[in-house]
TIMAR-609936 format. One line per field, with one value per residue (C-alpha): residue in three letters; x, y, z. Coordinates in nm, 2 decimals. Example, Ala and Ser with C-alpha at 12.3 -4.5 7.8 and 13.67 -1.06 7.14 Angstrom:
<pts>
residu <- [ALA|SER]
x <- [1.23|1.37]
y <- [-0.45|-0.11]
z <- [0.78|0.71]
</pts>
This chain:
<pts>
residu <- [MET|PRO|SER|LEU|LYS|SER|LEU|LEU|LEU|PHE|MET|CYS|CYS|ALA|PHE|GLY|LEU|SER|LEU|THR|VAL|ALA|GLN|VAL|THR|ALA|GLN|ALA|GLU|GLU|THR|THR|ALA|GLU|LYS|LEU|ALA|SER|ILE|GLY|GLY|TYR|PRO|CYS|PRO|ALA|SER|ASP|PHE|THR|CYS|LEU|LYS|LEU|THR|VAL|PRO|LEU|ASP|HIS|PHE|THR|ALA|GLY|ASP|LYS|ARG|THR|ILE|ASP|VAL|VAL|PHE|GLY|VAL|LEU|PRO|ALA|THR|GLY|GLU|ARG|LYS|GLY|MET|PHE|ILE|THR|ALA|THR|GLY|GLY|PRO|GLY|SER|SER|GLY|LEU|GLU|SER|ALA|ASP|TYR|TYR|VAL|PRO|ASP|PHE|ASP|ALA|GLN|ILE|LYS|GLU|HIS|TYR|ASP|LEU|VAL|PHE|PHE|ASP|GLN|ARG|GLY|ALA|LYS|GLN|SER|GLY|ASN|LEU|GLN|CYS|PRO|ASN|ALA|LEU|THR|GLY|TYR|GLY|PHE|GLY|GLY|GLY|ASN|GLY|GLU|ILE|ASP|MET|MET|ALA|THR|ALA|SER|THR|ASN|GLN|PRO|LYS|GLY|PHE|VAL|ASP|ALA|CYS|VAL|ALA|GLU|ILE|ALA|GLU|ARG|GLY|VAL|PRO|ALA|ASP|THR|LEU|LYS|PHE|TYR|GLY|THR|THR|GLN|ALA|VAL|GLU|ASP|LEU|GLU|ALA|PHE|ARG|VAL|MET|MET|GLY|ASP|ASP|LYS|ILE|TRP|LEU|TYR|GLY|GLU|SER|TYR|GLY|THR|ASP|TYR|ALA|GLN|ARG|TYR|ALA|THR|ALA|HIS|PRO|ASP|HIS|VAL|ALA|ALA|LEU|PHE|LEU|ASP|GLY|THR|LEU|ASP|LEU|THR|THR|SER|LEU|LEU|ASP|LEU|GLN|GLN|GLU|GLN|VAL|TYR|ALA|PHE|ASN|ASP|VAL|LEU|LEU|ALA|THR|LEU|GLN|ASP|CYS|ASP|ARG|ASN|ALA|ALA|CYS|ASN|ALA|ASP|VAL|GLY|GLY|ASP|THR|VAL|GLY|LEU|TYR|ASP|SER|LEU|THR|VAL|GLU|LEU|GLY|ARG|SER|SER|ILE|ASP|PHE|GLN|PHE|PRO|ILE|ALA|SER|GLY|ARG|LEU|GLU|ASN|ARG|THR|PHE|THR|LEU|ASP|MET|LEU|GLU|SER|ALA|ALA|ALA|ASP|THR|MET|TYR|SER|THR|GLN|GLY|ARG|MET|LEU|PHE|GLN|ARG|ALA|LEU|ALA|ALA|VAL|ALA|GLN|ASN|ASN|PHE|VAL|PRO|LEU|ALA|ARG|LEU|TYR|TYR|ALA|THR|ILE|GLY|THR|THR|SER|GLU|SER|ARG|LEU|THR|SER|TYR|GLY|ASP|PRO|SER|ASP|ASP|THR|LEU|PHE|PHE|VAL|ILE|THR|CYS|ALA|ASP|ASN|ARG|ILE|ALA|GLU|GLY|SER|SER|ASP|ALA|GLN|LEU|THR|ALA|TYR|ASP|GLN|ALA|GLY|THR|LEU|ILE|GLU|ALA|ALA|ASN|LEU|ARG|LEU|SER|ILE|GLY|PHE|TYR|GLY|ARG|LEU|PRO|CYS|ALA|TYR|TRP|PRO|GLY|ASN|PRO|PRO|SER|GLU|LEU|PRO|GLN|PRO|LEU|VAL|ALA|GLU|GLY|ILE|PRO|THR|PHE|VAL|LEU|GLY|ALA|THR|THR|ASP|PRO|ALA|THR|PRO|VAL|GLN|ASN|GLY|GLU|ARG|VAL|TYR|SER|ARG|LEU|GLU|ASN|GLY|TYR|LEU|ILE|THR|ALA|GLN|GLY|GLY|SER|HIS|VAL|ILE|PHE|ASN|ARG|GLY|ASN|SER|CYS|PRO|ASN|ASN|LEU|ILE|LYS|ASP|PHE|LEU|VAL|GLU|ASP|VAL|LEU|PRO|ALA|GLU|ARG|GLU|ILE|GLN|CYS|GLU|ASP|VAL|VAL|ALA|ASP|PRO|TYR|VAL|PRO|LEU|SER|PRO|THR|SER|VAL|ARG|VAL|PHE|ASP|THR|PRO|LEU|GLN|ILE|MET|ASP|ALA|VAL|TYR|ASN|GLU|ILE|ALA|TYR|LEU|PRO|GLU|TYR|TYR|PHE|TRP|ASN|THR|ASN|GLN|LEU|VAL|MET|THR|SER|CYS|SER|LEU|SER|GLY|VAL|MET|SER|PHE|ALA|SER|ASP|GLY|GLY|ILE|GLY|ASP|GLN|PHE|ARG|LEU|SER|ASP|CYS|SER|PHE|PHE|ASN|GLY|PHE|THR|MET|THR|GLY|THR|GLY|ALA|TYR|ARG|ASP|GLY|VAL|PHE|SER|LEU|ASP|VAL|PHE|ILE|ASN|GLY|PHE|GLU|SER|GLY|THR|LEU|HIS|TYR|VAL|GLN|ASP|ALA|TYR|GLY|ASN|ILE|SER|VAL|THR|GLY|GLU|TYR|GLY|GLY|LYS|LEU|VAL|ASP|LEU|SER|ASP|THR|ARG|THR|ASP|ALA|ALA|ALA]
x <- [-4.91|-4.92|-5.13|-4.95|-5.14|-5.00|-4.66|-4.65|-4.73|-4.41|-4.17|-4.27|-4.25|-3.88|-3.80|-3.88|-4.18|-4.51|-4.84|-5.14|-5.41|-5.62|-5.33|-5.20|-5.56|-5.61|-5.30|-5.43|-5.68|-5.40|-5.22|-4.82|-4.79|-5.06|-4.88|-4.54|-4.69|-4.88|-4.52|-4.31|-4.19|-4.02|-3.88|-3.57|-3.31|-3.30|-3.50|-3.86|-3.83|-4.01|-3.77|-3.83|-3.56|-3.59|-3.46|-3.36|-3.10|-2.76|-2.75|-3.07|-2.97|-2.87|-3.16|-3.13|-2.85|-3.05|-2.83|-2.99|-2.89|-3.08|-3.14|-3.35|-3.55|-3.60|-4.01|-4.14|-4.51|-4.70|-4.82|-5.10|-5.25|-5.02|-4.92|-4.64|-4.28|-3.96|-3.70|-3.33|-3.00|-2.72|-2.33|-2.04|-2.05|-2.11|-2.28|-2.57|-2.89|-3.07|-2.83|-2.87|-3.23|-3.33|-3.10|-3.23|-3.57|-3.63|-3.48|-3.74|-4.04|-4.34|-4.58|-4.31|-4.30|-4.70|-4.78|-4.48|-4.35|-3.93|-3.73|-3.38|-3.23|-2.87|-2.79|-2.65|-2.31|-2.41|-2.44|-2.78|-2.73|-2.47|-2.18|-1.90|-1.54|-1.21|-1.05|-0.74|-0.64|-0.81|-0.56|-0.27|-0.35|-0.33|-0.11|0.01|0.15|0.00|0.25|0.48|0.75|0.66|0.59|0.24|0.26|0.55|0.42|0.05|0.25|0.47|0.13|0.11|-0.27|-0.24|-0.15|-0.44|-0.66|-0.56|-0.58|-0.93|-1.08|-0.91|-1.08|-1.41|-1.45|-1.31|-1.68|-1.92|-1.86|-1.60|-1.44|-1.61|-1.95|-1.79|-1.87|-2.27|-2.26|-2.23|-2.45|-2.63|-2.75|-2.82|-3.08|-3.26|-3.36|-3.51|-3.71|-3.80|-3.90|-4.09|-4.27|-4.34|-4.49|-4.72|-4.68|-4.66|-4.35|-4.11|-3.99|-3.63|-3.37|-3.00|-2.74|-2.33|-2.29|-2.63|-2.71|-2.50|-2.72|-3.04|-2.92|-2.92|-3.24|-3.42|-3.24|-3.35|-3.72|-3.81|-4.15|-4.17|-3.95|-4.23|-3.93|-3.61|-3.37|-2.97|-2.77|-2.39|-2.44|-2.17|-2.15|-2.15|-2.04|-1.66|-1.39|-1.27|-0.94|-1.11|-1.34|-1.05|-0.87|-1.17|-1.22|-0.85|-0.86|-1.20|-1.07|-0.75|-1.06|-1.25|-0.96|-0.84|-1.21|-1.24|-0.84|-0.95|-1.28|-1.12|-0.95|-1.28|-1.36|-1.26|-1.28|-1.09|-0.83|-0.77|-0.72|-0.51|-0.29|-0.30|-0.26|-0.42|-0.35|0.03|0.03|-0.14|0.14|0.41|0.29|0.31|0.61|0.75|0.58|0.72|1.03|0.99|0.73|0.69|0.64|0.34|0.21|-0.15|-0.43|-0.52|-0.85|-0.68|-0.48|-0.14|0.00|0.10|0.38|0.27|0.37|0.20|0.28|0.18|-0.03|-0.25|-0.24|-0.38|-0.60|-0.76|-0.80|-0.98|-1.19|-1.34|-1.39|-1.76|-1.94|-1.99|-1.97|-1.58|-1.44|-1.52|-1.38|-1.07|-1.06|-1.04|-0.80|-0.57|-0.60|-0.52|-0.21|-0.10|-0.10|0.12|-0.16|-0.15|-0.41|-0.74|-0.62|-0.51|-0.85|-0.98|-0.75|-0.86|-1.23|-1.20|-1.06|-1.26|-1.08|-1.04|-0.78|-0.71|-0.61|-0.50|-0.56|-0.48|-0.85|-1.02|-1.36|-1.63|-1.47|-1.80|-1.86|-1.46|-1.46|-1.82|-1.67|-1.38|-1.63|-1.90|-1.62|-1.38|-1.73|-1.83|-1.54|-1.23|-0.95|-0.83|-0.85|-0.59|-0.40|-0.34|-0.02|-0.22|-0.45|-0.13|0.01|-0.26|-0.33|0.06|0.03|-0.26|-0.08|0.19|-0.03|-0.20|0.19|0.30|0.01|0.16|-0.18|-0.27|-0.47|-0.42|-0.40|-0.71|-0.62|-0.51|-0.76|-0.94|-0.62|-0.66|-0.96|-0.66|-0.60|-1.00|-1.15|-1.39|-1.47|-1.61|-1.79|-1.55|-1.80|-1.93|-2.32|-2.51|-2.56|-2.94|-3.18|-3.54|-3.75|-4.10|-3.97|-3.90|-3.54|-3.38|-3.01|-2.86|-2.49|-2.31|-1.99|-1.79|-1.86|-1.51|-1.65|-1.89|-1.76|-2.05|-1.97|-2.07|-2.43|-2.43|-2.34|-2.62|-2.85|-2.78|-2.93|-3.21|-3.54|-3.74|-3.45|-3.42|-3.07|-3.05|-2.71|-2.58|-2.31|-2.12|-2.27|-2.15|-2.12|-2.52|-2.74|-3.10|-3.19|-2.88|-3.00|-3.08|-3.44|-3.40|-3.34|-3.55|-3.85|-3.80|-3.83|-4.08|-4.32|-4.32|-4.35|-4.66|-4.81|-4.66|-4.55|-4.24|-3.98|-4.06|-3.73|-3.51|-3.18|-3.20|-2.93|-2.98|-2.70|-2.48|-2.18|-1.82|-1.84|-2.05|-2.03|-1.68|-1.64|-1.38|-1.10|-1.19|-0.95|-0.68|-0.80|-1.14|-1.02|-1.07|-1.49|-1.73|-1.98|-2.09|-2.30|-2.01|-1.78|-2.06|-2.16|-1.77|-1.82|-2.07|-1.91|-1.56|-1.86|-2.05|-1.74|-1.48|-1.42|-1.47|-1.87|-1.90|-1.81|-1.99|-2.16|-2.40|-2.33|-2.10|-1.96|-1.71|-1.46|-1.25|-1.00|-1.12|-0.90|-0.70|-0.72|-1.05|-1.26|-1.61|-1.80|-2.06|-2.35|-2.65|-2.99|-3.18|-3.23|-3.38|-3.10|-2.71|-2.59|-2.28|-2.08|-1.78|-1.54|-1.27|-1.33|-1.13|-1.16|-0.94|-0.74|-0.92|-1.28|-1.34|-1.60|-1.81|-2.15|-2.40|-2.54|-2.82|-2.88|-3.26|-3.49|-3.21|-3.21|-2.83|-2.83|-2.52|-2.61|-2.17|-2.05|-1.78|-1.41|-1.13|-1.01|-1.43|-1.69|-2.04|-2.35|-2.45|-2.72|-2.70|-2.95|-2.92|-3.23|-3.29|-3.34|-3.01|-3.12|-2.89|-2.97|-2.76|-2.91|-2.73|-2.49|-2.13|-1.84|-2.06|-2.34|-2.69|-2.66|-3.00|-2.86|-3.02|-2.93|-3.23|-3.10|-3.37|-3.22|-3.18|-3.57|-3.66]
y <- [2.17|1.78|1.57|1.28|1.01|1.18|1.16|0.81|0.68|0.90|0.80|0.43|0.44|0.61|0.35|0.07|0.00|-0.09|0.02|0.08|0.36|0.16|0.02|0.31|0.47|0.16|0.18|0.47|0.26|-0.01|-0.13|-0.10|-0.44|-0.53|-0.23|-0.40|-0.69|-0.57|-0.40|-0.65|-0.66|-1.00|-1.12|-0.96|-1.20|-1.33|-1.04|-0.94|-0.63|-0.64|-0.54|-0.37|-0.38|-0.04|-0.04|0.36|0.53|0.52|0.91|1.07|1.39|1.30|1.30|1.00|0.80|0.47|0.26|0.18|0.02|-0.19|-0.02|-0.23|-0.11|-0.24|-0.16|-0.27|-0.15|0.00|-0.20|0.00|0.34|0.44|0.82|0.79|0.65|0.71|0.64|0.61|0.67|0.52|0.63|0.57|0.64|0.24|0.10|-0.11|-0.02|-0.35|-0.52|-0.27|-0.28|-0.56|-0.45|-0.06|-0.20|-0.27|0.04|0.26|0.34|0.15|0.44|0.54|0.19|0.14|0.50|0.44|0.22|0.18|0.19|0.10|0.11|0.02|0.31|0.24|0.03|-0.13|-0.46|-0.56|-0.27|-0.36|-0.50|-0.27|-0.46|-0.44|-0.66|-0.77|-0.34|-0.31|-0.54|-0.44|-0.04|0.06|0.35|0.45|0.77|0.92|1.16|1.43|1.20|1.03|1.20|1.10|1.22|1.00|0.73|0.76|0.82|0.55|0.32|0.43|0.58|0.62|0.22|0.15|0.38|0.18|-0.16|-0.07|0.06|-0.24|-0.51|-0.33|-0.30|-0.70|-0.71|-0.53|-0.17|0.06|0.30|0.56|0.49|0.50|0.95|0.85|0.66|1.03|1.07|1.38|1.10|0.81|1.11|1.03|0.67|0.80|1.02|0.72|0.50|0.77|0.76|0.42|0.42|0.69|0.93|1.29|1.34|1.15|1.19|1.12|1.06|1.05|0.93|1.03|1.05|1.03|1.36|1.43|1.24|1.38|1.75|1.67|1.47|1.81|2.06|1.88|1.77|2.01|1.98|1.59|1.64|1.63|1.66|1.59|1.48|1.48|1.29|1.33|1.63|1.70|2.05|2.03|2.40|2.27|2.13|1.79|1.89|2.11|1.86|1.61|1.87|1.91|1.54|1.50|1.78|1.63|1.27|1.40|1.56|1.25|1.06|1.31|1.30|0.92|0.93|1.22|1.02|0.69|0.91|1.04|0.69|0.54|0.22|0.29|0.50|0.22|-0.07|0.20|0.26|0.66|0.89|0.77|1.05|0.97|0.57|0.68|0.88|0.69|0.36|0.59|0.72|0.35|0.15|0.48|0.32|-0.02|-0.29|-0.50|-0.84|-1.05|-1.39|-1.43|-1.74|-1.92|-2.16|-2.44|-2.35|-2.26|-1.88|-1.75|-1.48|-1.19|-0.82|-0.52|-0.19|0.19|0.15|-0.12|0.12|0.42|0.21|0.08|0.39|0.55|0.31|0.27|0.67|0.63|0.51|0.59|0.16|0.16|0.42|0.26|-0.06|0.14|0.22|-0.12|-0.24|0.01|-0.05|-0.43|-0.29|-0.14|-0.46|-0.57|-0.72|-0.66|-0.89|-0.73|-0.42|-0.66|-0.83|-0.47|-0.42|-0.72|-0.66|-0.31|-0.42|-0.67|-0.97|-1.22|-1.30|-1.63|-1.56|-1.24|-1.19|-0.82|-0.73|-0.37|-0.44|-0.51|-0.50|-0.35|-0.09|-0.01|0.02|0.23|0.45|0.54|0.52|0.78|0.99|1.06|1.10|1.38|1.56|1.73|1.78|2.10|2.27|2.11|1.81|1.49|1.63|1.97|1.81|1.57|1.94|2.08|1.72|1.79|2.17|2.07|1.80|1.96|2.18|1.84|1.69|2.00|2.03|1.68|1.59|1.22|1.09|1.19|0.84|0.88|1.19|1.11|0.87|1.03|1.08|0.84|1.08|1.33|1.01|0.86|0.88|1.15|1.51|1.60|1.97|2.24|2.44|2.31|2.28|2.57|2.60|2.43|2.63|2.38|2.62|2.50|2.19|2.10|2.04|1.85|1.87|1.62|1.63|1.52|1.73|1.43|1.31|1.25|1.14|1.47|1.71|1.92|2.27|2.11|2.06|2.40|2.57|2.34|2.47|2.82|2.84|2.67|2.82|2.63|2.40|2.24|2.19|1.88|1.82|1.54|1.67|1.37|1.09|0.95|0.94|0.98|1.00|0.89|0.56|0.47|0.43|0.83|0.89|1.25|1.30|0.98|1.17|1.49|1.28|1.07|1.33|1.49|1.19|1.04|1.39|1.67|1.81|2.01|2.07|2.36|2.54|2.60|2.47|2.17|1.98|1.64|1.50|1.22|1.06|1.06|0.66|0.37|0.29|0.17|-0.24|-0.34|-0.55|-0.92|-1.07|-1.27|-1.58|-1.72|-1.74|-1.31|-1.39|-1.44|-1.60|-1.83|-1.50|-1.26|-1.52|-1.57|-1.21|-1.15|-1.44|-1.22|-0.93|-1.10|-1.23|-0.93|-0.69|-0.96|-0.72|-1.02|-1.07|-0.68|-0.58|-0.92|-0.84|-1.17|-1.28|-1.60|-1.79|-1.72|-1.95|-1.74|-1.82|-1.76|-1.52|-1.76|-2.08|-2.28|-2.18|-2.00|-1.99|-1.78|-1.78|-1.62|-1.81|-1.80|-1.46|-1.43|-1.40|-1.49|-1.87|-1.95|-2.25|-2.26|-2.55|-2.56|-2.20|-1.99|-1.61|-1.66|-1.91|-2.22|-2.18|-2.37|-2.35|-2.63|-2.58|-2.33|-2.01|-1.77|-1.43|-1.36|-1.07|-0.89|-1.19|-1.35|-1.72|-1.97|-2.33|-2.45|-2.76|-2.60|-2.76|-2.57|-2.49|-2.61|-2.79|-2.77|-2.72|-2.34|-2.16|-1.83|-1.57|-1.11|-0.99|-0.64|-0.45|-0.62|-0.84|-1.12|-1.45|-1.81|-2.15|-2.49|-2.64|-2.53|-2.65|-2.94|-2.65|-2.59|-2.22|-2.02|-1.63|-1.31|-0.91|-0.67|-0.42|-0.19|0.14|-0.07|-0.19|0.14]
z <- [3.50|3.38|3.66|3.86|3.67|3.35|3.51|3.64|3.31|3.21|3.46|3.39|3.00|3.10|3.30|3.13|3.35|3.22|3.40|3.24|3.35|3.52|3.72|3.85|3.96|4.14|4.32|4.51|4.70|4.77|5.07|5.04|5.02|4.74|4.55|4.52|4.45|4.18|4.05|4.11|4.48|4.57|4.92|4.97|5.07|5.38|5.53|5.65|5.41|5.05|4.73|4.45|4.16|3.96|3.63|3.59|3.35|3.37|3.30|3.43|3.26|2.90|2.64|2.40|2.62|2.65|2.86|3.20|3.52|3.79|4.15|4.45|4.73|5.02|5.15|5.52|5.51|5.81|6.06|6.08|5.94|5.69|5.67|5.44|5.35|5.57|5.37|5.50|5.33|5.51|5.48|5.39|5.11|4.94|5.23|5.17|5.34|5.23|5.44|5.73|5.73|5.93|6.27|6.24|6.22|6.64|6.70|6.54|6.78|6.71|6.68|6.35|6.25|6.25|6.06|5.80|5.56|5.61|5.30|5.24|4.95|4.77|4.62|4.27|4.24|4.59|4.68|4.51|4.30|4.09|4.37|4.20|4.35|4.30|4.58|4.44|4.41|4.71|4.90|4.76|4.89|5.25|5.37|5.72|5.93|6.24|6.43|6.36|6.30|6.03|5.65|5.59|5.22|5.12|5.30|5.11|4.85|4.81|4.81|4.48|4.46|4.08|4.06|4.29|4.08|3.75|3.89|4.09|3.74|3.53|3.80|3.80|3.41|3.41|3.65|3.34|3.44|3.16|3.28|3.12|3.29|3.67|3.63|3.68|3.97|4.20|4.43|4.18|3.93|4.25|4.41|4.11|4.11|4.44|4.28|4.04|4.35|4.47|4.12|4.11|4.45|4.36|4.69|4.64|4.92|5.15|5.51|5.41|5.66|5.60|5.84|5.75|5.40|5.42|5.48|5.15|4.96|5.13|5.08|4.71|4.66|4.85|4.63|4.32|4.41|4.69|4.66|4.72|5.07|5.34|5.61|5.60|5.87|5.86|6.17|6.14|5.92|5.59|5.49|5.10|5.07|5.28|5.02|5.04|5.16|5.41|5.55|5.59|5.77|6.02|6.04|6.18|6.41|6.55|6.55|6.76|6.96|7.05|7.16|7.41|7.51|7.58|7.73|7.96|8.01|8.16|8.37|8.57|8.59|8.90|8.77|8.39|8.62|8.87|8.57|8.36|8.66|8.65|8.39|8.11|7.82|7.94|7.90|7.51|7.48|7.60|7.41|7.06|7.17|7.25|6.89|6.68|6.78|6.75|6.72|7.05|7.02|7.22|7.22|7.12|7.17|6.93|6.89|6.85|7.23|7.15|7.22|6.87|6.85|6.70|6.64|6.74|6.54|6.56|6.25|6.47|6.76|6.55|6.34|6.66|6.81|6.51|6.43|6.81|6.81|6.60|6.91|7.27|7.32|7.07|7.26|7.62|7.43|7.37|7.69|7.83|7.59|7.66|8.03|7.95|7.81|8.08|8.26|8.00|7.83|7.41|7.35|7.41|7.14|6.91|6.90|6.88|6.58|6.40|6.44|6.34|6.00|5.92|5.95|6.22|6.47|6.41|6.05|6.04|5.68|5.51|5.48|5.39|5.57|5.27|4.90|4.72|5.00|5.01|4.62|4.60|4.85|4.62|4.32|4.50|4.69|4.37|4.15|4.35|4.47|4.35|4.51|4.35|4.03|3.74|3.70|3.92|3.95|4.08|4.32|4.49|4.55|4.72|4.91|5.02|5.12|5.34|5.49|5.55|5.79|5.96|6.02|6.17|6.41|6.55|6.64|6.82|6.50|6.15|5.97|5.82|5.64|5.31|5.23|4.94|4.77|4.50|4.39|4.20|3.97|3.96|3.57|3.51|3.54|3.92|3.92|4.02|4.16|4.52|4.56|4.66|5.06|5.14|5.27|5.20|5.18|5.31|5.46|5.80|5.86|6.15|6.17|6.42|6.54|6.84|7.03|7.00|6.68|6.49|6.14|6.06|6.32|6.47|6.31|5.98|6.10|6.28|5.94|5.73|5.99|6.05|5.64|5.63|5.64|5.84|6.06|6.43|6.56|6.80|6.97|7.19|7.40|7.39|7.17|6.86|6.48|6.43|6.75|6.63|6.70|6.90|7.25|7.31|7.40|7.38|6.99|6.94|7.12|6.92|6.60|6.74|6.82|6.52|6.28|6.47|6.66|6.38|6.68|6.60|6.89|7.10|7.05|6.77|6.92|7.17|7.39|7.45|7.72|7.64|7.76|7.56|7.66|7.75|8.16|8.21|8.21|8.47|8.35|8.48|8.74|8.64|8.88|9.01|9.38|9.36|9.35|9.59|9.45|9.11|9.05|9.01|8.83|8.54|8.56|8.46|8.24|8.07|7.99|7.87|7.63|7.59|7.47|7.30|6.99|6.82|6.88|6.96|6.56|6.46|6.13|6.23|5.86|5.93|6.20|6.40|6.58|6.83|7.11|7.51|7.71|7.84|7.65|7.45|7.19|7.16|6.86|6.80|6.48|6.38|6.56|6.20|6.23|6.55|6.79|6.81|6.95|7.14|7.23|7.42|7.42|7.72|7.72|8.02|8.08|8.39|8.56|8.76|8.55|8.26|8.04|7.77|7.66|7.50|7.55|7.35|7.30|7.20|7.28|7.47|7.70|7.70|7.90|7.95|7.99|8.11|8.25|8.51|8.56|8.77|9.10|9.16|8.94|8.86|8.63|8.56|8.39|8.37|8.27|8.20|8.08|7.93|8.21|8.31|8.57|8.64|8.83|8.83|8.92|8.90|9.13|9.23|9.42|9.53|9.66|9.54|9.36|9.31|9.31|9.14|9.11|9.00|8.89|8.99|8.87|8.49|8.56|8.63]
</pts>
C-alpha cells in the first residue's frame, strides 16, 4: 500500500503539477489559505473564494492519452478550527458552482463555516472550466406541446433535434472542442477531477453534498472513491438505477401533481382565493382551454412609458407554470400572477414568463437562459444516458412510445417531456448499463427530499435510501426542489448537528414540516385611495418591488431597467457585491401615487427614499428590517409621518 505522501507525489506528476516531498510534508501543517497560496491559488473573479486551476487528463481511464483540460475549484477557508472540506456539487447538469458560491455562503450556519472549508467548482466544460457553448444552435431550438390535444412527439420532432445536435456540435468544435472529445465530459470522468482536487489539497476524506443533478455526481464519486468520503448528502435525489425515460415520466407526473397542489393551496388561502375569485383549478383549466383555441392579446407597459401590444400563448402559460414549480416562492408568484389574470390583467403572468426564460420584459428577445449552462446540459446528459438500445431511429421510437402514454394521460403539464430527445443523435457511445445501486458502506448518507419536488420526485430518494448501508431519510412535507439551506430549520439543524457536533439523527426517517407555497401576498389595489395610511401604501410598494418577477429571478450580474406596473421606470443593480440598489423614476404601481427616488437592499434590510406626486405629494423614507418590522417617516399630504409596525411573530 503506497503512503499518502507517495500518492500525492504521483498524482501531482500525473496531472502536470509540480510539488516536492518537502512541499507535500509542509502542507500537512499549513492553513488552507497558505496551502492554496503554495499550489497556485488566486482570487476567484468578483468573489470571496480562492480559485485553484487543475490541469487534469481529458480521459482519466486510458493510459497513454496525454490530452488534458483545465478544471477550476473555489475554496472559502474555514474561519476557525478546521475539520475538513464541505464540497458542493450543484445541479443542472451544467450549472456553474463558482458563480453560485458567494450566494450560497450566507445561508450556511456560522458553525459550519467555522469548521469547514466551503468548496464549489465549475465541472469540466462549465464556465471557468471550458465554457462550452453553442448559443446560435440553442437560439433556433425549442419546443412546446403541453396537453392531450397536441401531438407532442410531432412538435418536438418538427424542431429537428438532429439538426440542433449537428449545429451545436459544430459550434462547439469551432470553439476548439472536437466532437470526438465530447464523450469525455460525462459525469464518470468529471468525478475524477474532484479526486484530483482532493489529492492536491491533501485531505484523506471529504464531506460531499450534491443537489439535484449534483446527487448523480456525488453518488458516482462515492462509488468510485468510497474510502475518501467522510459523509454524503444527497438533496433532491436522482435514482441512478432508473432509466432516462422512466425518470422523464416520473418528472412529468410530479410536475402535474405539484401544479395541482399549488392551485389547491390558493383555494385554501382566503386572500389568494379572494383575488382569484373562486375555483383556482377551474381558472387554470379554463385558461388552458381558451389559449388552446387562440392566443390572447394584451398591452404591456414598457420603460419608455408606452403600452405595447403583445400576445400571450399556451406555451407561455405552461412554461411559466413549469419554471415556477421548483420552489415555494415561485409557486406563490404563480398564484399571484394567475390571480391577476382572473382580474383580466395578463401583465404579471407575462413578466413571470419573461423572467423565468432568462430574457427581459422590455426586449422579449428569444432566450434559453445561459448558453453555457444549457449547452452543457446536453453535453453531460447525453454522455451519461442512452435513451434505449439501438440506432437513433430506435431511440426516437422508444421516446415516441413513452410519450404516447403521457399524452394519453392528458396531464396539465407535460411541456418538458421531450427535453432530452437530442440525446438520440448526440455523438459518442454512452453506457448501455445503468449504474449499480449505491450502498455507501460505512458512509453516513443523508437523503433529502420534498413531497412537492417536481424535478426529482421524492420516490427517487426513497429508493436510494432503501439500499443504503447507513442511510438517513429526511423528507419535507411540501417544500421546494432541494431543501438544505432553503429556509427550513429542520433539515438545516439535522445536518449542522452532524457536521459540527458529530451527532447523527435519533431516527433513520425524519419528516420536516414545510409548505406548498410561501404565504400569499395579495395583489395591490388599483388606487392609492384604498389605503388608510402612508405605512400601508409603502408596504404595498415594497411588495410590488420585492415580488416583481424581473427582480425576484434576477441573477444580479447586470443592470436591469423595467417598467413599473402602471407607468414609469425602475432599475436595479448589484451594489458592489454588498447588496442591491434601486432607482425609481415616475414609478407608479397604483393610481394616484407616483415615486421618484432611490432604494437599497443590504443585509436583510430594504429601504426607499422617494418623492411622491399624485393625489397627494410628499417625501417618504421607508424601512423593512430582516424580521419584517416596518417604518415610514417624512411628510405626505401636508402632514408629518412617523409610523411603524413591529412584526412580533417574525421578531420572535
